[in-house]
N, C-alpha and C positions, 0 to 999 in steps of 0.2 A: 257624208257630212251633213247633207241637207236635212236629215231627220232631226238633227240637233235643234232645229228651229221650232220643233214641237214645244219645247220648254217656253219659248217666248210667246208662242200662241197661247199657252195656258196662262202665263203670267199676265199678258196684256189684255186678254179677254176675261181675266179673272173677275173684274168688277164691272163688266158691261151690264148695263141695265140696273145696277144697284142704286137705290136712292141714297142720297147723302145722309149719313148717320152721324149726328153731332156728338154722340157718345164716343166716337172714334177719334175726334179731333183733340190734339194736345192743347195745352194752355199757351196761347199766343198773345197774352196781354202785353200791350205796349208796341205791337208790331207797326202801328201807324207812325210811330216816332222814329223809326229806323230808316235811314237813307238807303234807297235801293236803285239810285240812278247812277249808272257807271259812266265814266269818262272814256271816250274813244281817243286814244293817242295815235294809233295807226291800225291797220287791218290785223296786225299781230300783237297788239298791246292795248290792254284796257286797265283802268284803275278805279277804285272806289274807296276813298279815304286811304288807309294804309294797305288795304287789300289790293291784290295785283294779279293780272293774268298776262303771260307773255309766251309767245311761241318761239322756240329757239331754232337754230339753223338745221337741226335734225328733224324738225317737224313735231317735236314733243311740246305740248303746252305745259307751262310751269305756273301753278296756281298757289297763291298765298292768301290765307284767310285767318282772321282772328276774332275773338269775342265770345259771347255766351252761345248756347246751342242755337237759338233762333237767329242771332246775328251771323253765325257761321253759315247757316243754311241760306239766308237771304243774300249774303255776299257771294256765296258759291253760285247760287242760281242767277243772280244779276250778271256776274262776270262771265259765266260759262253758258249762258242761255243759247248761244248758237250751237255749242257742242251738244247740249241737251236736245235741241230740235233735230240735229243731225241723227242722233241715236234713236229718237222716237220715230222719225221718218223711216229709218232703216228697219226698225222692228215692225212697224205697221205695214210697210211694204212687203216684208216677208210673210206676215200673217195673211195678207190678201193673196199672195202667191201660193202659199201652202194650203190655205183653206178657202178656195174660191166660192164654196157653197155658203150662202148666207144662213141657210137652215142649220148647217153643221156648226157654224160659228155661234149661232144662238144656243145650240145644245152645249157647246163647250163653256160658254159664258156662265150658264146656270150651274154647271158642274163645278167649275173652279171658283165661282163666287161663293158657293157653299164651303169649298175647301179652305178659302182664306178668311172665313167669317170671323175668326177669333184671333187673328194674328196680332191685332193691336193690343191685346191683353198681355202679350209676352215681350213686346218691344219696349225698352226703357224710355221713359218720358223724354229724356234729353235728345234721343235719336228721332223720336217722333216729331219733336219741335224742329230739329234740323231738317228732316225730310220735308216737313211742311214748308219751311222757308224755301227750299229748292223747288218745291212743286209750284210755287207762285209763278214760275217762269216756264212751265210746261206749255206745249202747244195747245191753244184753245180748241182747235178742230178735233182733238181727241177726247174732249170732255164728254162727247156723246158715248164713248166707250166706258168712261168712268171719270168721276171727279179727279182733278189732278193729284190731290194728296193721296187718295187711295191708290191711284195708278202708280205713283212713285213708291208708296209703301210696299205694294205687292211686287213691284219690280225687284226689290231687294231679295225676294225669294227665288229669283230666276236661277241663280247658281245652285241652290238646293234642289229645285225641281229637276234641273238638268241631270244632277247626279243621281237623284232617285230613279230616273228613267234610264239608267245605264244599260239596261237590256236592249234599249232602242239605239242609244248612241254612246259608245264607250269614249270616255274622256280621260286621258292619262297624264296627270301631272307627276313630275319626278323631282325630288329635292335631296340635298345632302348637307351635312354640316361636318366640319373638320376643325381640329385644334391640336395644341401641343406639337408632337413630332410630325403631324401630318401637314402642318403649314410652315411656310418659310420663316415666319417670325414667331411661331408658337401661339399666335393669337387666333381667336375664333373666326371662322370664315364659313359663310353659308351661301348656297346657290340653289336656284330653282327655276324650272320652266312652268309657266302657267298655260297649259294646253286647253284653253277655253276658246273654242272657235265658234263664232256667231256670224260668220260672213265677213268678206273683205271690207264692206262698208263699216261694220262695227269696229274693226281693228285699226282703221286708218287714222282715227283721231284719238291719240293717246294723251294722257295727262298725268303729270306727277303733282300731287297736292301736298303742300306744306301747311300744316294746321297748327294754330296757336290758340288752344281753347282756354277760356277763363278757368275751367275746372279740369284738372288733369295735366298730363305731360304734353309738351310739343311733340309732333310726330310727322312723318311723311308716309305716303302710300302711293303706289302706282295704280291708276284708276281710269275712269272715263266719265263723260258728262252725265250728271244725274245720280251718280253712285257715291254714297257716303260710307258704305261698308268697306272693309279692308280685305283684299285677297293677298297682297304682298306689302309689307311696310316695316318701319323701324321708328322707335321713339328716341327722345333725347337721353333716356336712361340706358340705351343700348339693348332694349328689348326688340326682337324681330318676330314677325309672324308670317307664315305662309300656310296655305290650306291645300290639302289633298283629299279627294273624295274617297269614301269607303263604300262598301256595298250596303245599299238600303232597300228595304221594301218600299213600294209606292205608299207614301203617307196618306192618311185620311184627314189630317188637320194640320194646317200651317201654324207653326209656333215662332220661335225666335230664329230669324235667318242667321246662318253661320257667319256670314260676312260682318254682321253687327256684333257677334260674339268676339271675333278677332279684332274688330275695331275697338271694342271695350278694353281688350287686353292692351292694345297699343296705347290707348289714352290713359289707362289707370293702373297699369302694372309697372313695377320697377325691378322685379326679380321673378324667378320661376315660381316661387310659392304664391305670389300674387296672381300670376297667370292661371295657375291651377285652380285657385279658389274662385276666380271670375268665371272660368269655364264650367266649373262644377255646379254653380248656382243657376245656370241658364238652362232652360228647357228647349232643346233643339228638335227638329222633325226629320232630320236625315243623319247619316253616319259620316263623320269627317275626322281626318287626322290634322291637327294643328301643330306644325313644327314651330317651336318657340326657342329662339336663341337668346342668351342673356350674357351681357358683358360682365355683370357683377358675379354671376355664377360660373363664368368661363366654360360654358358648355351649352348644348342644346338637348331638348327632350321632345317627345311626341305626346300631345294630349289628345286622346282618342275618345270622341264623344259620339253618342247615338241616343235615340229616344229612350232606350231602356237600359243603357249601360254606360260605364265611364271607366277609362283606364289611362294610366300614365306609363310611358315606356322610355327608359333611358339605358344606354349601353353601360356595361361594366368592363373595366380593364381594356378600354378601347378609346381611340381618339377620333372616331368617325361615326356618323349616324346617317343611315340611308332611309328614304321614305318614298314609296310609290302609292299604290291605291288599295293596299290591304293593311289590316291592323296587326300589330306585333306584341302588344302587351298581354299579360297573363289573363286579363279580364275577358279577352276575346278568343282564347285558345280553343274553346269548344263551340264557338259561334259558327253555325252551319253556313250562313251567308258569307262570312269571311273565308271559310274553307273553300266554298264554291268559287269565290273570286280568285283565290290563289290557284286553283286547279284549271279554271276555264278561261280566265281573262289574260291580258298581257301584263298584268301588274307584277307578277313574280319574275317574269323575263326581264322587265325593265329594272327591277330591284337588283337582280344579279348582274345586269350590264352596268348599272351605276356603281355597284360594289367593285366590279372589275376596274372601272375607270378611276375611281377614287383611290383604290388600293394601289394601283399601278403608278399613279401620279406621285412624283417626288417633290416634297416641300411645296404644297399648293400656294398659289398666289391668285389674286383676282383674275389675271390674264389666263392662267391655267384653268381656273374654275369656268371661265367663259368657254374655253375650248371643250371642256367636258359637256357643257350645256348645248353646244353646237354639234355634238357627235351624231352622225347619221347612220352609223353601222350597228350591226347586231352583236351578239355574244362572240367573243374572240375575233372581232373585227370583220365578221361575215357581212357581205353585201346582201341586204334584205329589201332593197328598193326604197325609193324616196317616198315619204308619206306613210311608211309602215308604223303602226301604233306601238310596235315593239321597240322602236328606236327611242333613245333619249330625246333626240330632236326629230319630231314628226313633221316639221315644216308646216305647222299650222298654229303655233303658239301665239297667244296674244302678246306675251312678253317673256323674256328671261330676266333674272335679277340676281345680283350678288351683294352680300352684306359683309362689312367688317364692323361688328357692333362695338368693339372696344375702341375703335377710332371714329365711330359715328359716321362711317363712309358707306356709300351705296353706289352701285353701278347698275343701270337699267337700259334695256335694249330699245333702240329705235327701229322703225320698220326697215325691212320686212321680217316678220317672225322674231326670232332671237338672233338673226343673222346680220342685222344692222349694227351700227356702232353702239357700244355700251357707254352711255353718258355717265359721268361721275359727278357726285354731289357730296359735299362735306356738311353734315347736318348742322354742326355748330356754326360754321361760317354762314350758311344759308339763313338761319334765324337771326344771326347778328346783323346781316345786311338788311333783311326785311324790317328788323327792329328800328333801323335808322329812318325808315319811311321814305326813302328816295331811290328805290331800285328802278332803274330805267332799261334793264336788259336781262339777259340770262344770268342765272346764279350758279350755273354748272361749273365744275372744276375742270377747265379745259386741259390742264396739264396731265390729267390722269385718264383721259378718254381712251377706251380700247377700240381700235379701228374695226370697221365692218369686215365680215368674213370674205376672204378671197373667192370663196365658192360662188358668190354673187356675180362674178365676172366670167364664169365658165359656161360652156355649152350645156353642161348637166343641169344647171339651175334653169336656164332658158327652156330646156326640154321638159323639166318638171312643171314649170308654169304653163307650158303648152298642154301638157298632160292633164293638168287640173281643168283647163278650159274645155278640152274635149270630153273629159270624164263627166263634167257637170251636165252637159247637153246629152251625152250618151245615156246616162242614168235616167234622165227625164224621159227620153224617147223609149227606153226599155219599159219604164213604168206605165207609160201611156200608150204603148204599142204603136208608136209612130215609126215611119220609115227611117232606116239608119243606113248611112253610107258605109259599105264594107271597108272602105279605106280607113275609116275612123277606128274600126276594130283592130286593124293591123297597126295603126299609128300608136294606139295605147301601148302595145307591146314593144314597139320600137323606141318609144320615148322613155319608158320606165321598165327596162327588160328584167330587172331583178325583183320586181314587185308582183306578188301573187295576184293582187287585185286586177291588174291589167289583163291577165289571162282569164280570170274568172268572168270579167265583164265581156270580153270577147267570146268566151265560151257560151255565155248566156245568149248573146246575139245569134251565134250559129245554131244553137239549140232551138231558138225561136223560129229560125228560118228553115229548120228541118235538115240542116247540114250537120248530121250527127258525127260524121268522121272528124270534121274540124272541131266540133264541140269537145269530142273525146280528147283530141290532142291538147286543146287549151286547158281543159280541166286537169289533165295529167301534169301539164307544165305548172299549173297553179299549185298542185299538191307537192311538187318537188321544191317549192320555195317556202320561205318562213311565213306561215299564215298567222295572222294576228291573234286569233282566239280559237279555242277548241270548238265552239258551236259553228263558227264559219268553216272550219276544216271538215266537220261532219256533214255540213250542208253541201259542200263541194263533192264529197264522196257519194252522197245520194244522187246528185245531178249526174255524176259520172256513170253510176249504175243505170240510171234512167236512160242515158244516152246509148249505152250498150244495148239495152232492151229495145229501144226505138230502132236502132240500126238493124 
């Protein structure tokens, strides 16, 4: 998991040492006339005119903002400045941890500064204005790395860079849509896990944003401090968006971040045709599947975008749609990178597992959808270990989310992962309440909240959390050749006995120590379990052969 932070290193070092370029700045005329002083009502409640930020009892922040692009950004930044600071500190702390060498950091900053040099040419003016407004509240101490506006602009490419570097860190989001005979009331129902892990600090401050722009539709999205792009969201017209990574080569030039493309769909599309046209006109720099649900069209489709290709996939004579991390439209049938993803990654496995779960489910409801998103087992219910990337629930997701577009309802998960309570919101009621201008508490629909998973009260969950702690230090010690307590090698296997990774790590330790007999036993045990990817399986086979030769 730690390698995932390479993407943040790239993003936040992107503009280190860049001189402020005024040609990059959006039009911010009139900014001095906009009020940016928030009122603190309590430690969990702030207001700014009709704009509002409140933390509910589940720990999720609820943000409401309204106005033109610049006003949205300024209100967002003013209200959520503490959350922005939290995220920036978390990211910069990881940068220093991952790249302690100042010389190497200087090398990266030059490399990625060049990579991001033209991003501003592709981002729509309204989003540059909004990002500029948010950036006014970034931490000043990081201006030495980059001016706040450029720092925030490049931050929105973090998701894309992470997906482009999938060979280093596999990230597996899985989603589904169902309608007609597959749902209890025949209405469209969508669910997804957003398996974007950037450390526990990143995930512990979640925010649902309700946005009322002067131009476009009202919408909600599940997000975090400083982020105006959309990874999961729904608008007042019943359009939903969720994004799943596809296989990309490492790009040489940043263009329009995919989260801003999905945000544009949320804000300006009212049906599937609108969504397709918005996505088609944007130039992206990675490959991505955007699942779009539509209340008006009563179905969902996949818009599959990449730097040099574009496809739309929709099912025929079916009432369900499944998406993992490979493309399904005819436009990508001969794409070698996509074929490699299907063959070597865990995408096809999760696709088949999600298909099993959705097909088996009788008359889906939001509660049944949540049960699917929380499923921790492999194909045919096989135990494959906690944290396995082949599972629908990898126990690392930033969030899980469920939509009912025709009713404008959404359920989103509180911590931890997608195992906490799924909080319910009715979009029409939410915007009606905020329109009154006197909201003093949470706007969630308390009557439809889905309780947290019982798994959180079991010894298996406690064991998994202990496994994560031991694994993190264990991997660090292996990488730096530090002394390792042999009890930790055994503890990994005891705490997560069905997970191949536990035996792989233990085997690596014994191999390093010259105890080839134990290394052979562990590598064999790892190979008997469900290994996440083909390259990882081949790597363990090589280590096993080396162990035999050493013995």
